[in-house]
Phi, psi and omega in degrees: 000126176284157179305328184283343175266356182293139173232121176308163176270066171304128182295123175229019184277177179288138184260118182301127172298132181094008181264159177306317182294332174293338175279317185265002176289135175283130167064227191285124178296349178257014188239134180229158166220101182273144173307134171284168188300331180293310177293326176294322177295314178307313181299316176304316183292312183295319189266000185063039177253168179233178178296337182293327175305325185259015176284331183216122175293160180275225179288124184266355179070028187273354176297144177283144180292123185284160174281129176235127188299148184301137183090339188293333181258032189261140172282166167292143174302139177250174186290146179092141180062201179280161177263185181301133191226126174269182176227133178286161178300315183291332175295310183300316180302312181301314179292327175297325178295327181291306190256347187098149184294334181283356184244014170236118188247127179235010177289154178305315185295317174293326174293315177299319178306319182293322189269326182273143171257224182229024174285160179303329179295322178298315181300317185279334171299314180288319179305324177278355179077022179275114180250117170211160173061055176252152173290170175283320182215154170246125184249141182241080181294148184257350180204175177296321177299319176296323178298313182300311180306314180301314183293316178304317179296320182293320178302306185303322184261358186055055185251126176301138185232132178236161185232131180237132175260258176270347175088015183267007179304143179242026183229015193054044188287332179238022181296124184276067186289352175245018180068227179070223185242152167243134179255129183262103183279337186281342182294322186222328184271072185225034192248158171283123178271317186194147172226132188229106183284328179299311175280350180059053186228157166221138178249132188217154177287156193290338177276014179282135182284161175303301186301325183288325178296312183286327177294320183289319177295316178301331180255026185298332176302307193284313191282328188233006181067023182288169178269345182202177176274154179227176178208148168272347169079014185250103188228078172291168178300326177278007182323316184281350184221037172223164183243161178302328178290321183291319176307310184299309186289346176248007179059053193281168178223138178271172189280344177259028195282340183294339174253313186273343180093158173288172184300332176287351169267351177261330181290133176259319178206167184217165180225114183245141172258111182247159176295335180278338181162191178268139178238108187239124177264164187260152189264056175257148182291338177200159174201161170233076187235042183091187177308141187283106177305322173307311185288331178294322187279322177299139182084004183272358171047046172073015183254350176258324178189173177266122183283121178267315172214169177218146178254123181251145174285145178245161178234147169301137173273109188227063182297333178295340179276346185302133178243131183251151184200154171213154182216157170234126176268156182289324185211172178292323183291318168309308186294318178303314176303313180296318183297315184294322181296321179298309183292336184255012191277345186050032176250007190117164184245140165301169177264271169285131182212094188240116188238125185258143172285176188308309190293317178290326177301315182301314177300313180297326179285341168290316184291325181275004173078022175274322184304136174081002181261168176304330178298324180290322178298312183298320174295322184288325178295328180276004171098013174259084192271146177309147181074001181225328188280151183231144185253124172247129173230150181186184174219161175234130178243177178113198176299148191305314187286328175297316179295322179297323182287321181296309182301321178301318182286322170309312179300318183293317182293314189297310178301320181300327181260032168078013181284149174255120176296140184234014176077174181275352181293328179292319175299324178291321176298316181295316181297322178304329176244019192295328180264356190256353181301315184305342176289341177298331186300320176297312180308304184299313183301330181293340179248018176082017181256120189250137179234134180208169185225154168214139179223162181209180180237142185224158172257170181302330183288317183261006187302316186284333175298318184284320182293316181288312186293321182285325179289322179298321173299309186304321183276350181291341166276113183305150176054053177231133172272125182229097177263147177219144174214159166265138178217001175227109185235154181223170171299336185254358182164200183199179168263155166242133178240120183260140178229118172246149177230132181202149171278115175235148187256350181210161179288316173310319181294320177298312179304314180299324182287321182294322178299312179301321172299315179300318174302320178293323177301307180295318183295329177274359174094017178273170172281162183286334181205143171265320187213351180273346181091189182243323178054216175258345184282321178262005179306323181304336185261351185302312185297323178293337180274315187264339184099153183295326181286321176307307180301321176304314180296320178302312184298324177293320174296317177302313182301325180286317186274333183217068185299335178269002174063038188268340187266122177048049185284165176110022174114001176308121175062015179065021186285331172230034178285132177296144180305329183296336189261357180284151182242000000 
């Protein structure tokens, strides 16, 4: 068999229920997204590998998760908040009386599922069979009353409480580093509580998934007797496997946020269960009643209170109005200038607006099947050279005339800056796989190739300082791919999303590399996150980014709502982070 005919043994076998792989597998156990041959060749060339390396995968994680006694995977208690906490038999009985015996889970598999998220650190620990930081029990409350009773019991007994939504956290957001309890919001607390077409709002429990929310809104005529279909407009890459509550408490962003806004622009009011009591905000579009409590609570990552429900603003669903486009610019400077001009043009906002730098553009054109075609040759002849050209793809949404006008203005500005139109077909190809990219991680990880992301927010003034500085660090490690794009844009700036792919031989090597990238992000003046949140993973960098006074204020709010420190302890948002761990 020639090298060009070789196909790696990408895994497509049955995944045993209860196995490590069933924990770290993304999404549907019967769905895969394998690297195409162009990406495969790029990895071989970049990492100095050959077909023999990909002839047999490494550890697939098909082993069953063993039973580990409660408390056996516990670290030593650290300073601040509550210490590591097990559960006595009478406490288990009392909690079972609250939620029912079917809704208290104590198997090691369920405890690991509740604690681990989807950061690469989680995936690689599970692939290696490493179990740590597990809760003692997982509770699945069926009502707000049960949630209130759980929190009251935990306060009285000083039991740590963690909250799980869809389990897609990439910041160690729900890791139970102090044991105690994990509350699974998605099992039962996933209902529509109210729909108000006059106000154009929907109120849902925090455990509602993205697809269930959008399905309800698309079917609003039948389900709620509405006049039309609606959308919340929030479509993160984790959309299929994340929850409304997770979006809210991390201040998440969807891929259409340039038009619809981030989740903090979509939330109108919230209902929290806190150790001090219940906190319900009101569903008015604006008020002048002191600091905005909704904004204070959003982004608190389960450390101030547990979000029970949220009222979301809705927009009319008009998919037939969507205009798709893509352009190739000659270089990064032209592309950046065009992006800023679009954002500051005052003619309306595009919906998806994704601009890739030269390295990512070259990879994207491989993935979309453009490389090596006559179109690729034509691009090169016209001066859109590999290693310099930049791909912009996007959509315009809203009322038909509005969407048409926005797409027209994007076209005018892109052409003014020398861009060549490449049609909406490229955007359609991206849309087809927009929620599938996370599936690549299992394939690559099977052969010791790691792919991960870090993202931040910049303004137009410091964009290039951050882009150049972070990429310089990423490429200081030889044989590493570092792709970058903007995907959430504003008149005052944008996010930068870094994707790195590397062949690494140990988890420690990955952790050192990730810490270096985070150091570079902060050193170049960007925010530590634009939409992933902070969790426990990025907490060591937070105080240096926002300042000591801002962190002190966060801690004061924490002290008010949760004086015993039972909610999500162990470093979340640096609220109880030991001084020795700050960077």
